C-alpha positions in Angstrom: 5.0 -49.8 0.4 8.0 -48.9 -1.6 9.7 -51.5 -3.8 13.0 -51.5 -5.6 14.3 -53.1 -8.7 17.4 -55.3 -8.4 19.5 -52.5 -9.9 18.1 -50.0 -7.3 18.6 -52.5 -4.5 22.2 -53.1 -5.7 22.9 -49.3 -5.8 21.4 -48.7 -2.4 23.0 -51.7 -0.7 26.4 -51.4 -2.3 26.2 -55.1 -3.4 26.6 -56.0 -7.1 23.6 -57.6 -8.9 25.6 -60.9 -9.0 26.1 -60.8 -5.2 22.3 -60.2 -4.7 21.5 -63.2 -6.9 24.2 -65.3 -5.1 22.9 -64.3 -1.6 19.4 -65.2 -2.6 20.4 -68.5 -4.2 22.6 -69.5 -1.2 19.9 -68.7 1.3 21.9 -65.8 2.8 19.1 -63.5 1.8 15.5 -64.7 2.2 13.6 -65.3 -1.1 12.8 -61.9 -2.7 9.2 -61.2 -3.8 8.6 -61.3 -7.6 6.4 -59.1 -9.8 3.7 -60.6 -12.0 6.3 -60.6 -14.7 8.7 -62.7 -12.6 11.2 -59.9 -11.8 12.6 -59.6 -8.3 11.1 -56.7 -6.3 13.0 -55.7 -3.2 11.2 -54.3 -0.2 12.4 -51.9 2.5 12.8 -54.9 4.8 15.0 -56.6 2.1 17.1 -53.4 2.0 17.4 -53.5 5.8 18.5 -57.1 5.7 21.0 -56.3 3.0 22.4 -53.4 5.1 23.0 -55.7 8.0 24.5 -58.4 5.7 26.8 -55.7 4.4 27.8 -54.9 7.9 28.5 -58.5 8.7 30.5 -59.0 5.5 32.5 -55.8 5.9 33.4 -56.8 9.4 34.8 -60.1 8.1 32.1 -62.6 8.6 32.8 -65.6 6.3 30.2 -66.7 3.7 29.6 -69.9 5.6 28.5 -68.0 8.7 26.5 -65.6 6.6 24.7 -68.6 5.1 24.1 -70.0 8.6 22.8 -66.7 9.8 20.4 -66.6 6.8 19.2 -70.1 7.6 18.6 -69.2 11.3 16.6 -66.1 10.3 14.0 -68.2 8.5 13.2 -70.0 11.7 11.6 -68.0 14.5 12.7 -70.6 17.1 16.4 -69.8 16.5 16.8 -66.5 18.3 19.3 -68.0 20.9 21.3 -69.4 18.0 21.3 -66.1 16.2 22.4 -64.3 19.4 25.2 -66.8 19.8 26.4 -66.5 16.2 26.4 -62.7 16.4 28.1 -62.6 19.8 30.8 -64.9 18.4 31.2 -62.5 15.5 31.2 -59.4 17.7 34.0 -61.0 19.8 36.0 -61.6 16.6 35.5 -58.0 15.5 36.5 -56.7 18.9 39.7 -58.8 18.8 40.5 -57.4 15.3 39.7 -53.9 16.5 42.0 -54.2 19.5 44.8 -55.5 17.3 44.3 -52.6 14.9 44.3 -50.1 17.7 47.6 -51.5 19.0 49.1 -51.2 15.5 47.8 -47.6 15.3 49.5 -46.8 18.6 52.8 -48.2 17.2 52.4 -46.1 14.1 51.7 -43.0 16.2 54.8 -43.6 18.4 57.0 -44.0 15.3 55.5 -40.8 13.7 56.1 -38.9 17.0 59.7 -40.1 17.0 60.3 -39.0 13.3 58.6 -35.7 13.9 60.9 -35.1 17.0 63.9 -36.0 14.9 62.8 -33.7 12.1 62.2 -30.8 14.6 65.6 -31.4 16.2 67.3 -31.4 12.8 65.5 -28.2 11.7 66.2 -26.5 15.0 69.9 -27.4 14.7 70.0 -26.0 11.2 68.5 -22.7 12.3 70.8 -22.3 15.2 74.0 -22.8 13.2 75.7 -19.6 12.2 75.9 -19.0 8.5 79.2 -19.8 7.0 80.8 -17.1 4.8 
């Protein structure tokens, strides 16, 4: 079974070392195994968890909810609660995505208008006879 140092886990996950420590201290990340010398040793499962936490964070999940998710994951009887929390977050992400797509459509409309104006201006300039 492969294990990773905190520096390797930080590089792979995209989190800083400080964030990894914070997530473990706050219960967002389950306790990480330690070597005989007391150093943290991340497993493939830990990296998978970090990857999902990165997804949640990048999609706007607040720290409080990340903490709640971490708590729920340490209790096997909380599957319905985890589903509810993730469904709520998925709905929030969908609302943000819908709003962003609406803004993208406005941007595309404005770009199309400007391009049309630019094409008209260029066509008019080409069709004008040269002045002596």
